[in-house]
All heavy atoms as a GROMACS GRO file, in nm:
protein
  582
    1MET      N    1  -1.915   1.559  -0.067
    1MET     CA    2  -1.779   1.579  -0.110
    1MET      C    3  -1.753   1.730  -0.095
    1MET      O    4  -1.831   1.814  -0.122
    1MET     CB    5  -1.766   1.538  -0.254
    1MET     CG    6  -1.624   1.544  -0.311
    1MET     SD    7  -1.613   1.459  -0.467
    1MET     CE    8  -1.443   1.467  -0.486
    2VAL      N    9  -1.625   1.751  -0.056
    2VAL     CA   10  -1.580   1.886  -0.037
    2VAL      C   11  -1.554   1.956  -0.172
    2VAL      O   12  -1.504   1.889  -0.264
    2VAL     CB   13  -1.447   1.884   0.045
    2VAL    CG1   14  -1.390   2.027   0.062
    2VAL    CG2   15  -1.474   1.821   0.185
    3ALA      N   16  -1.594   2.084  -0.184
    3ALA     CA   17  -1.563   2.151  -0.305
    3ALA      C   18  -1.413   2.168  -0.328
    3ALA      O   19  -1.343   2.196  -0.235
    3ALA     CB   20  -1.627   2.292  -0.300
    4MET      N   21  -1.373   2.135  -0.448
    4MET     CA   22  -1.232   2.143  -0.477
    4MET      C   23  -1.191   2.289  -0.518
    4MET      O   24  -1.246   2.347  -0.608
    4MET     CB   25  -1.197   2.047  -0.595
    4MET     CG   26  -1.211   1.902  -0.550
    4MET     SD   27  -1.154   1.795  -0.680
    4MET     CE   28  -1.312   1.746  -0.748
    5THR      N   29  -1.084   2.336  -0.450
    5THR     CA   30  -1.033   2.462  -0.486
    5THR      C   31  -0.930   2.448  -0.601
    5THR      O   32  -0.888   2.337  -0.628
    5THR     CB   33  -0.958   2.528  -0.366
    5THR    OG1   34  -0.844   2.451  -0.332
    5THR    CG2   35  -1.050   2.539  -0.245
    6ALA      N   36  -0.895   2.555  -0.662
    6ALA     CA   37  -0.789   2.554  -0.768
    6ALA      C   38  -0.657   2.494  -0.707
    6ALA      O   39  -0.592   2.419  -0.780
    6ALA     CB   40  -0.771   2.691  -0.827
    7ARG      N   41  -0.629   2.531  -0.589
    7ARG     CA   42  -0.503   2.484  -0.528
    7ARG      C   43  -0.509   2.331  -0.507
    7ARG      O   44  -0.413   2.261  -0.532
    7ARG     CB   45  -0.481   2.558  -0.393
    7ARG     CG   46  -0.358   2.512  -0.319
    7ARG     CD   47  -0.239   2.586  -0.379
    7ARG     NE   48  -0.122   2.549  -0.299
    7ARG     CZ   49  -0.009   2.513  -0.346
    7ARG    NH1   50   0.011   2.510  -0.478
    7ARG    NH2   51   0.094   2.484  -0.270
    8PHE      N   52  -0.627   2.281  -0.464
    8PHE     CA   53  -0.643   2.140  -0.445
    8PHE      C   54  -0.621   2.067  -0.580
    8PHE      O   55  -0.546   1.968  -0.585
    8PHE     CB   56  -0.779   2.110  -0.389
    8PHE     CG   57  -0.811   1.961  -0.386
    8PHE    CD1   58  -0.774   1.888  -0.274
    8PHE    CD2   59  -0.869   1.895  -0.493
    8PHE    CE1   60  -0.803   1.748  -0.264
    8PHE    CE2   61  -0.892   1.759  -0.489
    8PHE     CZ   62  -0.863   1.683  -0.376
    9VAL      N   63  -0.680   2.112  -0.684
    9VAL     CA   64  -0.673   2.049  -0.811
    9VAL      C   65  -0.531   2.056  -0.861
    9VAL      O   66  -0.476   1.954  -0.913
    9VAL     CB   67  -0.764   2.119  -0.921
    9VAL    CG1   68  -0.740   2.069  -1.056
    9VAL    CG2   69  -0.909   2.099  -0.879
   10GLU      N   70  -0.459   2.164  -0.837
   10GLU     CA   71  -0.316   2.175  -0.879
   10GLU      C   72  -0.230   2.071  -0.801
   10GLU      O   73  -0.149   2.006  -0.862
   10GLU     CB   74  -0.269   2.316  -0.846
   10GLU     CG   75  -0.122   2.345  -0.872
   10GLU     CD   76  -0.076   2.481  -0.825
   10GLU    OE1   77  -0.156   2.561  -0.791
   10GLU    OE2   78   0.045   2.500  -0.831
   11ILE      N   79  -0.253   2.064  -0.672
   11ILE     CA   80  -0.177   1.967  -0.595
   11ILE      C   81  -0.207   1.826  -0.633
   11ILE      O   82  -0.117   1.741  -0.648
   11ILE     CB   83  -0.194   1.997  -0.443
   11ILE    CG1   84  -0.136   2.126  -0.400
   11ILE    CG2   85  -0.141   1.876  -0.359
   11ILE    CD1   86  -0.177   2.172  -0.260
   12ARG      N   87  -0.335   1.795  -0.650
   12ARG     CA   88  -0.374   1.662  -0.692
   12ARG      C   89  -0.317   1.623  -0.824
   12ARG      O   90  -0.265   1.511  -0.845
   12ARG     CB   91  -0.524   1.648  -0.700
   12ARG     CG   92  -0.571   1.502  -0.735
   12ARG     CD   93  -0.715   1.496  -0.776
   12ARG     NE   94  -0.736   1.577  -0.898
   12ARG     CZ   95  -0.849   1.623  -0.935
   12ARG    NH1   96  -0.958   1.602  -0.867
   12ARG    NH2   97  -0.858   1.699  -1.047
   13ASN      N   98  -0.319   1.711  -0.920
   13ASN     CA   99  -0.265   1.685  -1.048
   13ASN      C  100  -0.110   1.666  -1.042
   13ASN      O  101  -0.057   1.574  -1.114
   13ASN     CB  102  -0.298   1.799  -1.148
   13ASN     CG  103  -0.443   1.800  -1.186
   13ASN    OD1  104  -0.515   1.703  -1.165
   13ASN    ND2  105  -0.488   1.911  -1.239
   14ALA      N  106  -0.044   1.743  -0.963
   14ALA     CA  107   0.100   1.728  -0.945
   14ALA      C  108   0.130   1.590  -0.880
   14ALA      O  109   0.225   1.520  -0.920
   14ALA     CB  110   0.154   1.840  -0.860
   15ALA      N  111   0.048   1.552  -0.782
   15ALA     CA  112   0.068   1.427  -0.716
   15ALA      C  113   0.046   1.309  -0.811
   15ALA      O  114   0.116   1.212  -0.812
   15ALA     CB  115  -0.023   1.413  -0.593
   16MET      N  116  -0.054   1.321  -0.898
   16MET     CA  117  -0.085   1.212  -0.994
   16MET      C  118   0.030   1.201  -1.093
   16MET      O  119   0.039   1.090  -1.154
   16MET     CB  120  -0.218   1.240  -1.058
   16MET     CG  121  -0.338   1.227  -0.958
   16MET     SD  122  -0.344   1.069  -0.868
   16MET     CE  123  -0.392   0.963  -0.999
   17ALA      N  124   0.108   1.298  -1.114
   17ALA     CA  125   0.218   1.294  -1.209
   17ALA      C  126   0.340   1.228  -1.154
   17ALA      O  127   0.432   1.190  -1.228
   17ALA     CB  128   0.251   1.439  -1.260
   18LEU      N  129   0.341   1.199  -1.024
   18LEU     CA  130   0.450   1.131  -0.959
   18LEU      C  131   0.451   0.981  -0.995
   18LEU      O  132   0.351   0.926  -1.040
   18LEU     CB  133   0.440   1.144  -0.811
   18LEU     CG  134   0.445   1.282  -0.752
   18LEU    CD1  135   0.414   1.279  -0.601
   18LEU    CD2  136   0.586   1.340  -0.770
   19GLY      N  137   0.563   0.918  -0.980
   19GLY     CA  138   0.568   0.778  -1.003
   19GLY      C  139   0.501   0.698  -0.895
   19GLY      O  140   0.462   0.757  -0.788
   20PRO      N  141   0.473   0.573  -0.911
   20PRO     CA  142   0.400   0.495  -0.823
   20PRO      C  143   0.456   0.490  -0.676
   20PRO      O  144   0.387   0.503  -0.579
   20PRO     CB  145   0.399   0.351  -0.875
   20PRO     CG  146   0.424   0.364  -1.016
   20PRO     CD  147   0.509   0.494  -1.032
   21ASN      N  148   0.589   0.480  -0.668
   21ASN     CA  149   0.652   0.477  -0.534
   21ASN      C  150   0.642   0.611  -0.466
   21ASN      O  151   0.617   0.612  -0.343
   21ASN     CB  152   0.800   0.434  -0.544
   21ASN     CG  153   0.819   0.290  -0.585
   21ASN    OD1  154   0.731   0.213  -0.574
   21ASN    ND2  155   0.931   0.267  -0.638
   22GLU      N  156   0.653   0.717  -0.538
   22GLU     CA  157   0.640   0.853  -0.479
   22GLU      C  158   0.492   0.879  -0.438
   22GLU      O  159   0.474   0.929  -0.328
   22GLU     CB  160   0.684   0.952  -0.575
   22GLU     CG  161   0.835   0.957  -0.610
   22GLU     CD  162   0.872   1.052  -0.717
   22GLU    OE1  163   0.805   1.045  -0.824
   22GLU    OE2  164   0.964   1.130  -0.699
   23ARG      N  165   0.401   0.831  -0.516
   23ARG     CA  166   0.255   0.850  -0.476
   23ARG      C  167   0.225   0.765  -0.350
   23ARG      O  168   0.153   0.812  -0.261
   23ARG     CB  169   0.166   0.808  -0.590
   23ARG     CG  170   0.160   0.908  -0.707
   23ARG     CD  171   0.043   0.882  -0.802
   23ARG     NE  172   0.013   0.747  -0.836
   23ARG     CZ  173   0.067   0.685  -0.939
   23ARG    NH1  174   0.149   0.745  -1.019
   23ARG    NH2  175   0.030   0.562  -0.964
   24GLU      N  176   0.280   0.648  -0.342
   24GLU     CA  177   0.264   0.564  -0.225
   24GLU      C  178   0.314   0.629  -0.100
   24GLU      O  179   0.250   0.633   0.003
   24GLU     CB  180   0.330   0.429  -0.246
   24GLU     CG  181   0.310   0.333  -0.133
   24GLU     CD  182   0.375   0.194  -0.153
   24GLU    OE1  183   0.434   0.171  -0.259
   24GLU    OE2  184   0.376   0.114  -0.057
   25GLU      N  185   0.434   0.685  -0.109
   25GLU     CA  186   0.496   0.758   0.002
   25GLU      C  187   0.414   0.871   0.038
   25GLU      O  188   0.387   0.900   0.157
   25GLU     CB  189   0.639   0.797  -0.028
   25GLU     CG  190   0.713   0.861   0.081
   25GLU     CD  191   0.728   0.776   0.207
   25GLU    OE1  192   0.742   0.650   0.195
   25GLU    OE2  193   0.736   0.833   0.319
   26LEU      N  194   0.368   0.952  -0.060
   26LEU     CA  195   0.294   1.074  -0.030
   26LEU      C  196   0.161   1.034   0.034
   26LEU      O  197   0.119   1.095   0.130
   26LEU     CB  198   0.264   1.151  -0.160
   26LEU     CG  199   0.176   1.276  -0.146
   26LEU    CD1  200   0.234   1.373  -0.050
   26LEU    CD2  201   0.153   1.339  -0.285
   27ALA      N  202   0.093   0.931  -0.018
   27ALA     CA  203  -0.030   0.884   0.040
   27ALA      C  204  -0.012   0.843   0.185
   27ALA      O  205  -0.096   0.874   0.270
   27ALA     CB  206  -0.088   0.769  -0.041
   28ALA      N  207   0.097   0.771   0.215
   28ALA     CA  208   0.127   0.731   0.351
   28ALA      C  209   0.140   0.846   0.442
   28ALA      O  210   0.090   0.850   0.556
   28ALA     CB  211   0.251   0.641   0.351
   29GLU      N  212   0.214   0.952   0.396
   29GLU     CA  213   0.231   1.069   0.480
   29GLU      C  214   0.102   1.146   0.501
   29GLU      O  215   0.075   1.192   0.612
   29GLU     CB  216   0.339   1.159   0.414
   29GLU     CG  217   0.477   1.097   0.426
   29GLU     CD  218   0.591   1.193   0.380
   29GLU    OE1  219   0.573   1.318   0.393
   29GLU    OE2  220   0.682   1.148   0.329
   30LEU      N  221   0.019   1.154   0.395
   30LEU     CA  222  -0.107   1.219   0.415
   30LEU      C  223  -0.194   1.148   0.506
   30LEU      O  224  -0.264   1.202   0.598
   30LEU     CB  225  -0.176   1.237   0.274
   30LEU     CG  226  -0.114   1.335   0.181
   30LEU    CD1  227  -0.178   1.328   0.045
   30LEU    CD2  228  -0.119   1.480   0.241
   31LEU      N  229  -0.202   1.011   0.495
   31LEU     CA  230  -0.281   0.933   0.590
   31LEU      C  231  -0.228   0.946   0.730
   31LEU      O  232  -0.310   0.949   0.828
   31LEU     CB  233  -0.281   0.783   0.549
   31LEU     CG  234  -0.376   0.746   0.432
   31LEU    CD1  235  -0.345   0.608   0.389
   31LEU    CD2  236  -0.517   0.775   0.467
   32ASP      N  237  -0.099   0.946   0.746
   32ASP     CA  238  -0.041   0.962   0.880
   32ASP      C  239  -0.086   1.096   0.944
   32ASP      O  240  -0.110   1.100   1.066
   32ASP     CB  241   0.108   0.961   0.875
   32ASP     CG  242   0.180   0.972   1.004
   32ASP    OD1  243   0.126   0.917   1.102
   32ASP    OD2  244   0.287   1.036   1.012
   33SER      N  245  -0.103   1.197   0.865
   33SER     CA  246  -0.143   1.319   0.918
   33SER      C  247  -0.289   1.318   0.967
   33SER      O  248  -0.329   1.400   1.050
   33SER     CB  249  -0.127   1.438   0.814
   33SER     OG  250  -0.228   1.424   0.713
   34LEU      N  251  -0.366   1.219   0.925
   34LEU     CA  252  -0.506   1.205   0.965
   34LEU      C  253  -0.527   1.096   1.068
   34LEU      O  254  -0.605   1.110   1.153
   34LEU     CB  255  -0.595   1.172   0.847
   34LEU     CG  256  -0.597   1.272   0.731
   34LEU    CD1  257  -0.671   1.212   0.613
   34LEU    CD2  258  -0.662   1.396   0.782
   35THR      N  259  -0.447   0.983   1.061
   35THR     CA  260  -0.477   0.872   1.145
   35THR      C  261  -0.382   0.847   1.258
   35THR      O  262  -0.416   0.778   1.351
   35THR     CB  263  -0.478   0.734   1.060
   35THR    OG1  264  -0.352   0.724   1.006
   35THR    CG2  265  -0.581   0.741   0.954
   36GLY      N  266  -0.266   0.904   1.251
   36GLY     CA  267  -0.163   0.884   1.359
   36GLY      C  268  -0.065   0.778   1.318
   36GLY      O  269  -0.092   0.697   1.228
   37ASP      N  270   0.051   0.779   1.382
   37ASP     CA  271   0.160   0.688   1.348
   37ASP      C  272   0.130   0.538   1.362
   37ASP      O  273   0.168   0.462   1.280
   37ASP     CB  274   0.277   0.724   1.433
   37ASP     CG  275   0.345   0.852   1.399
   37ASP    OD1  276   0.326   0.897   1.281
   37ASP    OD2  277   0.413   0.908   1.482
   38SER      N  278   0.053   0.497   1.461
   38SER     CA  279   0.041   0.354   1.491
   38SER      C  280  -0.040   0.286   1.378
   38SER      O  281   0.003   0.181   1.333
   38SER     CB  282  -0.022   0.330   1.621
   38SER     OG  283  -0.156   0.381   1.623
   39GLU      N  284  -0.145   0.345   1.330
   39GLU     CA  285  -0.228   0.288   1.224
   39GLU      C  286  -0.142   0.281   1.095
   39GLU      O  287  -0.144   0.185   1.021
   39GLU     CB  288  -0.358   0.358   1.206
   39GLU     CG  289  -0.459   0.338   1.319
   39GLU     CD  290  -0.585   0.408   1.296
   39GLU    OE1  291  -0.629   0.414   1.173
   39GLU    OE2  292  -0.637   0.464   1.393
   40LEU      N  293  -0.076   0.393   1.069
   40LEU     CA  294   0.001   0.403   0.944
   40LEU      C  295   0.116   0.301   0.950
   40LEU      O  296   0.146   0.230   0.849
   40LEU     CB  297   0.057   0.540   0.927
   40LEU     CG  298   0.145   0.558   0.802
   40LEU    CD1  299   0.067   0.529   0.676
   40LEU    CD2  300   0.201   0.702   0.801
   41MET      N  301   0.185   0.289   1.062
   41MET     CA  302   0.295   0.196   1.069
   41MET      C  303   0.250   0.055   1.050
   41MET      O  304   0.310  -0.022   0.977
   41MET     CB  305   0.367   0.209   1.206
   41MET     CG  306   0.491   0.129   1.219
   41MET     SD  307   0.600   0.154   1.363
   41MET     CE  308   0.485   0.173   1.495
   42PHE      N  309   0.132   0.018   1.106
   42PHE     CA  310   0.076  -0.116   1.084
   42PHE      C  311   0.046  -0.139   0.937
   42PHE      O  312   0.085  -0.237   0.881
   42PHE     CB  313  -0.053  -0.134   1.169
   42PHE     CG  314  -0.119  -0.266   1.144
   42PHE    CD1  315  -0.067  -0.381   1.195
   42PHE    CD2  316  -0.234  -0.272   1.056
   42PHE    CE1  317  -0.129  -0.505   1.176
   42PHE    CE2  318  -0.289  -0.395   1.030
   42PHE     CZ  319  -0.246  -0.511   1.088
   43ALA      N  320  -0.015  -0.042   0.874
   43ALA     CA  321  -0.047  -0.055   0.729
   43ALA      C  322   0.084  -0.065   0.644
   43ALA      O  323   0.083  -0.146   0.552
   43ALA     CB  324  -0.133   0.067   0.687
   44GLN      N  325   0.180   0.015   0.680
   44GLN     CA  326   0.303   0.009   0.599
   44GLN      C  327   0.378  -0.125   0.619
   44GLN      O  328   0.430  -0.180   0.527
   44GLN     CB  329   0.398   0.122   0.640
   44GLN     CG  330   0.351   0.257   0.590
   44GLN     CD  331   0.437   0.366   0.643
   44GLN    OE1  332   0.495   0.363   0.756
   44GLN    NE2  333   0.447   0.475   0.564
   45GLU      N  334   0.375  -0.176   0.742
   45GLU     CA  335   0.436  -0.308   0.768
   45GLU      C  336   0.362  -0.417   0.698
   45GLU      O  337   0.426  -0.507   0.640
   45GLU     CB  338   0.440  -0.332   0.922
   45GLU     CG  339   0.542  -0.245   0.994
   45GLU     CD  340   0.531  -0.262   1.146
   45GLU    OE1  341   0.453  -0.342   1.194
   45GLU    OE2  342   0.601  -0.192   1.216
   46TRP      N  343   0.227  -0.413   0.696
   46TRP     CA  344   0.155  -0.515   0.629
   46TRP      C  345   0.181  -0.505   0.473
   46TRP      O  346   0.199  -0.606   0.409
   46TRP     CB  347   0.012  -0.506   0.659
   46TRP     CG  348  -0.067  -0.602   0.572
   46TRP    CD1  349  -0.168  -0.574   0.480
   46TRP    CD2  350  -0.047  -0.742   0.569
   46TRP    NE1  351  -0.208  -0.687   0.420
   46TRP    CE2  352  -0.144  -0.793   0.470
   46TRP    CE3  353   0.031  -0.835   0.635
   46TRP    CZ2  354  -0.148  -0.934   0.437
   46TRP    CZ3  355   0.020  -0.974   0.596
   46TRP    CH2  356  -0.065  -1.017   0.502
   47LEU      N  357   0.189  -0.386   0.427
   47LEU     CA  358   0.215  -0.366   0.285
   47LEU      C  359   0.350  -0.424   0.239
   47LEU      O  360   0.363  -0.491   0.144
   47LEU     CB  361   0.202  -0.223   0.242
   47LEU     CG  362   0.211  -0.189   0.096
   47LEU    CD1  363   0.109  -0.261   0.010
   47LEU    CD2  364   0.207  -0.040   0.071
   48ALA      N  365   0.448  -0.398   0.330
   48ALA     CA  366   0.583  -0.448   0.301
   48ALA      C  367   0.581  -0.602   0.306
   48ALA      O  368   0.644  -0.667   0.221
   48ALA     CB  369   0.680  -0.397   0.406
   49GLU      N  370   0.510  -0.659   0.403
   49GLU     CA  371   0.501  -0.807   0.413
   49GLU      C  372   0.428  -0.864   0.288
   49GLU      O  373   0.471  -0.966   0.230
   49GLU     CB  374   0.430  -0.847   0.538
   49GLU     CG  375   0.406  -0.994   0.557
   49GLU     CD  376   0.533  -1.076   0.571
   49GLU    OE1  377   0.639  -1.019   0.594
   49GLU    OE2  378   0.526  -1.201   0.561
   50ALA      N  379   0.323  -0.797   0.242
   50ALA     CA  380   0.252  -0.848   0.127
   50ALA      C  381   0.342  -0.843   0.004
   50ALA      O  382   0.339  -0.938  -0.074
   50ALA     CB  383   0.126  -0.762   0.105
   51HIS      N  384   0.420  -0.735  -0.012
   51HIS     CA  385   0.512  -0.729  -0.120
   51HIS      C  386   0.615  -0.837  -0.118
   51HIS      O  387   0.657  -0.896  -0.219
   51HIS     CB  388   0.579  -0.589  -0.130
   51HIS     CG  389   0.497  -0.480  -0.187
   51HIS    ND1  390   0.457  -0.475  -0.317
   51HIS    CD2  391   0.439  -0.372  -0.128
   51HIS    CE1  392   0.379  -0.371  -0.336
   51HIS    NE2  393   0.370  -0.307  -0.220
   52ARG      N  394   0.669  -0.864   0.010
   52ARG     CA  395   0.765  -0.966   0.021
   52ARG      C  396   0.710  -1.103  -0.014
   52ARG      O  397   0.774  -1.179  -0.091
   52ARG     CB  398   0.814  -0.970   0.165
   52ARG     CG  399   0.931  -1.076   0.189
   52ARG     CD  400   0.959  -1.097   0.336
   52ARG     NE  401   0.848  -1.157   0.404
   52ARG     CZ  402   0.814  -1.285   0.394
   52ARG    NH1  403   0.882  -1.371   0.310
   52ARG    NH2  404   0.716  -1.340   0.466
   53ARG      N  405   0.593  -1.132   0.023
   53ARG     CA  406   0.531  -1.262  -0.002
   53ARG      C  407   0.504  -1.274  -0.156
   53ARG      O  408   0.532  -1.380  -0.216
   53ARG     CB  409   0.396  -1.276   0.071
   53ARG     CG  410   0.418  -1.294   0.219
   53ARG     CD  411   0.278  -1.310   0.288
   53ARG     NE  412   0.296  -1.317   0.428
   53ARG     CZ  413   0.198  -1.350   0.518
   53ARG    NH1  414   0.081  -1.382   0.466
   53ARG    NH2  415   0.219  -1.354   0.643
   54LEU      N  416   0.459  -1.164  -0.219
   54LEU     CA  417   0.440  -1.169  -0.364
   54LEU      C  418   0.571  -1.194  -0.435
   54LEU      O  419   0.579  -1.272  -0.533
   54LEU     CB  420   0.376  -1.034  -0.411
   54LEU     CG  421   0.342  -1.030  -0.562
   54LEU    CD1  422   0.253  -1.140  -0.605
   54LEU    CD2  423   0.286  -0.897  -0.594
   55ASP      N  424   0.678  -1.121  -0.397
   55ASP     CA  425   0.810  -1.141  -0.453
   55ASP      C  426   0.856  -1.286  -0.442
   55ASP      O  427   0.912  -1.342  -0.534
   55ASP     CB  428   0.912  -1.046  -0.391
   55ASP     CG  429   0.892  -0.903  -0.429
   55ASP    OD1  430   0.820  -0.879  -0.528
   55ASP    OD2  431   0.952  -0.818  -0.362
   56ASP      N  432   0.829  -1.347  -0.320
   56ASP     CA  433   0.868  -1.485  -0.301
   56ASP      C  434   0.793  -1.577  -0.396
   56ASP      O  435   0.849  -1.674  -0.447
   56ASP     CB  436   0.843  -1.526  -0.154
   56ASP     CG  437   0.941  -1.469  -0.057
   56ASP    OD1  438   1.042  -1.413  -0.101
   56ASP    OD2  439   0.920  -1.482   0.062
   57LEU      N  440   0.664  -1.549  -0.417
   57LEU     CA  441   0.591  -1.632  -0.508
   57LEU      C  442   0.636  -1.619  -0.653
   57LEU      O  443   0.654  -1.715  -0.730
   57LEU     CB  444   0.442  -1.598  -0.501
   57LEU     CG  445   0.363  -1.647  -0.374
   57LEU    CD1  446   0.226  -1.586  -0.367
   57LEU    CD2  447   0.356  -1.798  -0.378
   58LYS      N  448   0.663  -1.493  -0.697
   58LYS     CA  449   0.704  -1.463  -0.831
   58LYS      C  450   0.840  -1.524  -0.862
   58LYS      O  451   0.867  -1.571  -0.973
   58LYS     CB  452   0.702  -1.316  -0.860
   58LYS     CG  453   0.566  -1.260  -0.875
   58LYS     CD  454   0.577  -1.105  -0.905
   58LYS     CE  455   0.443  -1.050  -0.933
   58LYS     NZ  456   0.455  -0.902  -0.956
   59SER      N  457   0.930  -1.523  -0.762
   59SER     CA  458   1.068  -1.570  -0.783
   59SER      C  459   1.074  -1.725  -0.767
   59SER      O  460   1.178  -1.775  -0.805
   59SER     CB  461   1.161  -1.505  -0.680
   59SER     OG  462   1.134  -1.559  -0.552
   60GLY      N  463   0.978  -1.787  -0.711
   60GLY     CA  464   0.980  -1.932  -0.692
   60GLY      C  465   1.032  -1.970  -0.559
   60GLY      O  466   1.048  -2.088  -0.532
   61ARG      N  467   1.076  -1.872  -0.471
   61ARG     CA  468   1.124  -1.902  -0.336
   61ARG      C  469   1.010  -1.971  -0.256
   61ARG      O  470   1.042  -2.046  -0.161
   61ARG     CB  471   1.177  -1.781  -0.266
   61ARG     CG  472   1.310  -1.737  -0.318
   61ARG     CD  473   1.367  -1.619  -0.237
   61ARG     NE  474   1.277  -1.501  -0.233
   61ARG     CZ  475   1.288  -1.400  -0.319
   61ARG    NH1  476   1.375  -1.399  -0.414
   61ARG    NH2  477   1.203  -1.297  -0.306
   62ASP      N  478   0.886  -1.945  -0.282
   62ASP     CA  479   0.774  -1.999  -0.218
   62ASP      C  480   0.675  -2.041  -0.322
   62ASP      O  481   0.644  -1.964  -0.415
   62ASP     CB  482   0.712  -1.897  -0.118
   62ASP     CG  483   0.607  -1.953  -0.029
   62ASP    OD1  484   0.550  -2.061  -0.063
   62ASP    OD2  485   0.579  -1.890   0.074
   63ARG      N  486   0.622  -2.161  -0.313
   63ARG     CA  487   0.526  -2.210  -0.416
   63ARG      C  488   0.383  -2.183  -0.368
   63ARG      O  489   0.290  -2.201  -0.448
   63ARG     CB  490   0.547  -2.354  -0.444
   63ARG     CG  491   0.513  -2.443  -0.338
   63ARG     CD  492   0.521  -2.594  -0.386
   63ARG     NE  493   0.468  -2.681  -0.288
   63ARG     CZ  494   0.336  -2.705  -0.263
   63ARG    NH1  495   0.249  -2.649  -0.329
   63ARG    NH2  496   0.308  -2.790  -0.165
   64GLY      N  497   0.364  -2.142  -0.245
   64GLY     CA  498   0.230  -2.125  -0.197
   64GLY      C  499   0.166  -2.254  -0.158
   64GLY      O  500   0.232  -2.359  -0.160
   65LEU      N  501   0.037  -2.256  -0.139
   65LEU     CA  502  -0.038  -2.376  -0.102
   65LEU      C  503  -0.150  -2.394  -0.195
   65LEU      O  504  -0.217  -2.300  -0.235
   65LEU     CB  505  -0.100  -2.366   0.044
   65LEU     CG  506   0.000  -2.350   0.154
   65LEU    CD1  507  -0.078  -2.322   0.288
   65LEU    CD2  508   0.086  -2.472   0.170
   66THR      N  509  -0.184  -2.520  -0.225
   66THR     CA  510  -0.311  -2.546  -0.294
   66THR      C  511  -0.425  -2.526  -0.198
   66THR      O  512  -0.400  -2.529  -0.071
   66THR     CB  513  -0.314  -2.695  -0.349
   66THR    OG1  514  -0.318  -2.774  -0.238
   66THR    CG2  515  -0.194  -2.721  -0.440
   67ILE      N  516  -0.546  -2.518  -0.242
   67ILE     CA  517  -0.662  -2.507  -0.156
   67ILE      C  518  -0.666  -2.621  -0.060
   67ILE      O  519  -0.701  -2.612   0.060
   67ILE     CB  520  -0.790  -2.479  -0.231
   67ILE    CG1  521  -0.900  -2.426  -0.141
   67ILE    CG2  522  -0.834  -2.598  -0.312
   67ILE    CD1  523  -0.885  -2.287  -0.097
   68GLU      N  524  -0.638  -2.738  -0.113
   68GLU     CA  525  -0.640  -2.863  -0.027
   68GLU      C  526  -0.544  -2.853   0.084
   68GLU      O  527  -0.568  -2.893   0.197
   68GLU     CB  528  -0.622  -2.987  -0.115
   68GLU     CG  529  -0.732  -3.013  -0.216
   68GLU     CD  530  -0.722  -2.933  -0.347
   68GLU    OE1  531  -0.618  -2.867  -0.368
   68GLU    OE2  532  -0.825  -2.933  -0.420
   69GLU      N  533  -0.418  -2.813   0.048
   69GLU     CA  534  -0.312  -2.802   0.148
   69GLU      C  535  -0.352  -2.696   0.257
   69GLU      O  536  -0.327  -2.718   0.373
   69GLU     CB  537  -0.181  -2.766   0.082
   69GLU     CG  538  -0.123  -2.878  -0.006
   69GLU     CD  539  -0.001  -2.820  -0.090
   69GLU    OE1  540  -0.001  -2.704  -0.126
   69GLU    OE2  541   0.083  -2.905  -0.108
   70PHE      N  542  -0.411  -2.590   0.206
   70PHE     CA  543  -0.450  -2.488   0.306
   70PHE      C  544  -0.549  -2.540   0.410
   70PHE      O  545  -0.530  -2.522   0.522
   70PHE     CB  546  -0.508  -2.368   0.230
   70PHE     CG  547  -0.569  -2.266   0.323
   70PHE    CD1  548  -0.484  -2.168   0.376
   70PHE    CD2  549  -0.702  -2.256   0.346
   70PHE    CE1  550  -0.533  -2.074   0.466
   70PHE    CE2  551  -0.753  -2.160   0.429
   70PHE     CZ  552  -0.665  -2.066   0.494
   71PHE      N  553  -0.654  -2.608   0.361
   71PHE     CA  554  -0.755  -2.657   0.447
   71PHE      C  555  -0.708  -2.776   0.536
   71PHE      O  556  -0.755  -2.796   0.642
   71PHE     CB  557  -0.885  -2.688   0.376
   71PHE     CG  558  -0.963  -2.568   0.339
   71PHE    CD1  559  -0.978  -2.535   0.204
   71PHE    CD2  560  -1.019  -2.486   0.436
   71PHE    CE1  561  -1.050  -2.416   0.172
   71PHE    CE2  562  -1.091  -2.369   0.404
   71PHE     CZ  563  -1.104  -2.330   0.273
   72ALA      N  564  -0.615  -2.855   0.482
   72ALA     CA  565  -0.557  -2.964   0.554
   72ALA      C  566  -0.477  -2.913   0.668
   72ALA      O  567  -0.460  -2.978   0.776
   72ALA     CB  568  -0.476  -3.054   0.467
   73ALA      N  569  -0.420  -2.790   0.662
   73ALA     CA  570  -0.332  -2.738   0.764
   73ALA      C  571  -0.406  -2.684   0.882
   73ALA      O  572  -0.349  -2.654   0.983
   73ALA     CB  573  -0.247  -2.631   0.704
   74GLU      N  574  -0.533  -2.665   0.867
   74GLU     CA  575  -0.613  -2.606   0.974
   74GLU      C  576  -0.622  -2.696   1.095
   74GLU      O  577  -0.631  -2.807   1.102
   74GLU     CB  578  -0.754  -2.568   0.929
   74GLU     CG  579  -0.751  -2.449   0.842
   74GLU     CD  580  -0.889  -2.396   0.811
   74GLU    OE1  581  -0.990  -2.474   0.827
   74GLU    OE2  582  -0.901  -2.286   0.769
   0.00000   0.00000   0.00000
């Protein structure tokens, strides 16, 4: 592990004080600076899709599948 400087600790603490959405956006931007746009875009698109599916389940727009239905569909 890299030794943490006082500046690093200050920035990390400030980031942790952000709300969840702001932390998510900051994390995405930091990852983008390391991995490149294509990997980040894929991760963001999948995360958006996962949130959409969860919202559909919670709202009742989609009831999902039972394990039996899942395996029967294969």
